[in-house]
N, C-alpha and C positions, 0 to 999 in steps of 0.2 A: 455845587455842579447841579444842574436844575435837570429831573431825570424823566421830567415829561413829557411826552411824544408833542413837535410843536403840530399845531392842524391840518398844516399843509405836506405833512411826511407822507410819502408815497412808496412804500417798499417798492413796486415793481422798477422804479426809478434807479436801486441800486444794481439791480440786474441784467444784465446783456442777454437772458433767457429766464423763460419760467417754467414753473413747474417742469413736466414730464417731456416738454417742448425745446429743453437744454440738455438731453439725452445725446451723446454722440451718435452720429447717424449709425443705422444697420449697417451698410456697406464696411465703413471703417472699422467698427467692433466684430464682425464678425471676421475683419483683415487681423486684426489683435489678439483675438480667441486662435486662428488658425495657427500663428506665428510664436505661441505660446508652449511652453512644456505643459504635457499632462500632469507630471508628478506624480504623486504617491497616490493610488489609485486602491486603497484598500475593499475588500470584497463587499462590507458592510455599508459602504457608499454610494445607496442606492440612485440618488441622481446628482452630477455634478454641472460640467460644463460645456459637455458632448451633445445636448440638443438645445442649446439656450432653453431652458426651460425658467420657470419663476423663481427657483429657489434652490439650493442644497438639502437632501434627506439622506440621514444618517442614522442605519438601522442598529437599535440598543438592544433590542430582543424582539422575536416571534411576532409581537403584539405591538410592536412601539417603537416609532421611528420619530429621529429630533427632524424638524423644520428648519432650517434656518437660512434668513436673507437681509436684507439691507436696502434701503434707499432712502435719497435724500436730493433735495433740488434746492432750488433759487423762488424767489417769490413768484408767488403765481397770481395775487391778489395784493392789494394792498392793508388791508386788515390783519394786524398782526397775529390777532386768536385764530382767525379765518384760516390765515396763512399756515398755522402749526398744525390745526384740525386735519385741512387735505391734504397737505405730507403723511399724519398717521392713518390716517383712514387708506391711504396711497401706499404706504408702506405694510400695513397688515394684512392689505388684498393678498400679493404674494401669498402667504399662509394658505387663506381659504382657495387661493387658487390649486394648491396642491391637495385638495382636501383636506386640509388639517386643520386645528383649532389652535388657533394661537394661544401663548402661554403668557408671557413677559413680551418688554420689550427695553433696549437701551436707546438714548436720544443722542443723537449725531450734530453736534451744532457746533457751526461756525459763524462768528458775527464781528463786523466791524467795529470795534469796538470804541472807538475815539470819534463815530461817527452817527452810531445806532442806538438812542435812549434805551439805560437799563429797564428801565419800565418796560418799552417795546419787546425787548427780546424775554422779558421777563413772560410775558402776554405769545409769544409765539409759543415757547415751553407750556404755558397754562392751556393754549389748544390742543397741543399732541395728547396733554397729561387726557384732557378731557374726552378726544374721542377713542382712546386708549380704555378710558373706564366706562364707556359706553362698551364697548369689546370685552368689559369683565378683564384687561391687562394692566398690571401694573410697568409703570417707568423704573424699573429698579437701581438706573445711572447712565452711563455713558461720558461723555467725551465732547471737552469744543477746546476749540481754540480762536484763538484772532484771524478772520480774515478780511479780504478785501470786497468778499459781496456778500449776501446774508446767504448762510446753509440750515436747514435743519432737514432731519428725516431720522428713521431709526434704522434698529438693529432690531429682528422683530425673529422671535421663536415662537414655533409652534412643536405641537407635537400629531401624529396621525398614523395609523394601524398601518404596516407596510402593503394590509390586504384592499385598503380604503385607496391607497398612493393614487392621485390622476397627474396624467402628465401630457405635457402638450405633442407626446408622440402614441400612437395605439387609434388612431381615426381611420375609419374604415371607410373603403367604397361603398354609396348606398345612406352613408350617416347624414344624420340633420344636422345643421350646424343652427343656433340659438346665440343671441346675443342680450346680455342683462340689461344694457342702460343705453340711452339714446347718443348719440356724437355730438360733439361740438364743443366740446368744453377750451379747446385749443382754438378755437373761432373765439368764443365768447372772449378768452383772455389776451386775445390782440384788440378787438374791440376794447375791453375795459381799459388798457393800458394804453387807448388812445382819446378815452373817454368817450368813446362812439357805441357803449353799450346799453339798448334800449331800456329801459324803466324796465324796473320789474323783474329781468334777466338777471341780476347778479344773484338774487335772492334762489333762481333754481340753479344757475351756476351753481352755489354755493350749497345745495341740497343734492344735484347731482354727487359733487366729488366729495362729501362725507356720509353718503350712504355706503355702508361695510359690507362689503359682499360676501355675508354671512351664508347665502345660499351655496357656496362653496363646499362649506362642510357637510350639507345635506347631498351634495350630491359624488360624496367623494362612496360613500357606501353603493351607491349604484350601479349596479353591473354593467345598465346599458349604457352609462357616461363611457364614452371610450377616450377621449380627449379633453381636458381641459388646461385653457391659459387665461389672462387678461389684457386687455387694450389696454394699452399705456403710450409711449412715446414716442411708439415707431407706426401706431394708425391701427382701425382693422383689417386694411392690407397687409402689413408688416408682420402682424403677428401673426394673422390667418395664415400667411405662407410659413412661420415657422414652425405651427401645425403640421402645414403638407410637405415641410422640405423633412419635419421627424418624421414621418409616417409613411412617405413614398407614395405620397397620393397626390390629387391637384383638389380644385375646388367650382364650384360654380355658385355666385351668390346673385338675389336680385335687388339691386340698386332699390328701385320702388319700396321693398321690403324694409328695407335698415331705417331704424327709428333713430328720428334726428332729435334735436332741442330747437324750441320753437326760437326762429327766425333765424339761426345756422345757416340755412342755405342763401337766407337774403343777404346775410353779413360774408356769407364766403362769393358771393357772386359780386360784391363791390370793391374785393380784392382785401376785406380785412381777414387776415388767415397767417401766420404765423414760418418762419423762415424754415423751421424744420419738417413741414409739410411738404415743401419742395425737394429737402436733404432728402425725403422719405422717397419721393419716387422717384428722383435720380437712382439711388439703393436698389431699389427692386422695380419700378416699373417696367422693365424686359422680360418681368414673368408675371405681367396682367396684360390679360386680352383681352379686348372689350373699345368701342367707340366712345370713348368717357370725354366728355365735356370738361372745359377749367374747372366749375361751381364743384362736380361729381368728385373729380379727382382731388377737390381739398379738400371733401369730407371724408373721404374714403383714408387719406392719408393724412388727416387731423391730430396730432397728437396730442392724446389722450391724458389727464393727470386724474387719478383712481378711478380708472375709465371700469365699464362691465366686463365681468366673465363673459368668455366666449367657450360655447360648448358644443363637442361633437358626440351625437349620440345615436342609436340606432329607434329608426323610426317610431317603433313600438316603447321607447321612454320618454318620448317625446311629451305627451301628457303630465308624466309624473316629474319630469324637469320642470315645465313649468310651474307646474302646484307647486316647486319649491321655491320657486323664485319668487310666483304671487304670496305665497305665506309669507315672506319677510317682505312685504312691501313693489314688487320689483313690477310695478304691472306695466312698463313698455317692454320686457322681453318678450320677445319675438323670436320665427324660425325668419333664418334669412338667405337660408340658401343649404346647398348638401356636400358633401366631400362626392369626387368622383375618381374613378380609375385614371392613370396615366401619371405622366410627370408631375415633380412639383410647381404648379402654374396656378393661379387663380381668373377665372373667365368671369367677367364682370355683365350680368345684360341691363344693360344704361337705362334708365327713368327719362329718356327723352322726352316719352308718348306724353308723360307728365310732366306741365311747364312748373321751374322751379317751383313759383308764385303758390299755385294749386299747391305743390308740395309744402309749404312752409305753412298754409293754412291747415292744411291736415295734418299735419305734424302739430300743431299750435294747441289742437282740439284737447 
């Protein structure tokens, strides 16, 4: 059998949805969890399913707690090594989003063995191992199955001091909201699948999606950081609403302050968006106030694969939080709004005053 991948092989042709865009919609997931039995709830289980947090956390002793999470998906890009690297960065992000440090990982692998060359599968695993090595994390095992579509991801295990644990619960009225990475990964992936991604933007996409959310470890000990999560498949609005519901507060963001990947707005305006974006809006659009046009809505609901950290912190902690981001190379980290008192809703000050074309030029700089 010839195991060399054919030159025309496109991994995205094997999947009905790529990256975090293939997640179950927020409303369906909430309904599933609401109908599930809570099961055993030991005292040392510090974080479970109750607030849709990024990982489970189990206290071992007064100074140590285990952070455990899993994340896997179908190809978002065609290059197998890049797919593996993006999936690994995305899975490890959940540990960082709890203020933790990853310890090791297990690979979750499902592949159509009869249709995908063995060398291609090996390259996917190598991409994941490469990203884990960058994080100082060994891939210590895993599980494989023969599946209809390619699936790859990790079980990620980390460690956190319970005193430094960050959750999506705890945001306070008056807190600033800081986003660590620009939005637009889902839009880029939609353009890539249709072979309409502008020249040079694949490299932009890869650099963004494989950047490890390491500032989360530094944010853990900061007492001024009240809530922390990462923005993934439910889009910025969906994950901000999770903070609002868990913390019993509202939020207000300024669209013109939200960082965007270059050309993301222009691509969205031409209709290059994922199906997950509309599913996201259908799930939580009734909890969002603001006169959003279709492009703004697409950007704010765009499913992010290995997206940025979203931080709610006291105003006097903003400089320290931004320094933590900038120290790790996150130069687009930005204050995008604030937490407000009231019911769990998000108010968006829309950016109609600044034309989308101008907006795209500004974000490309």
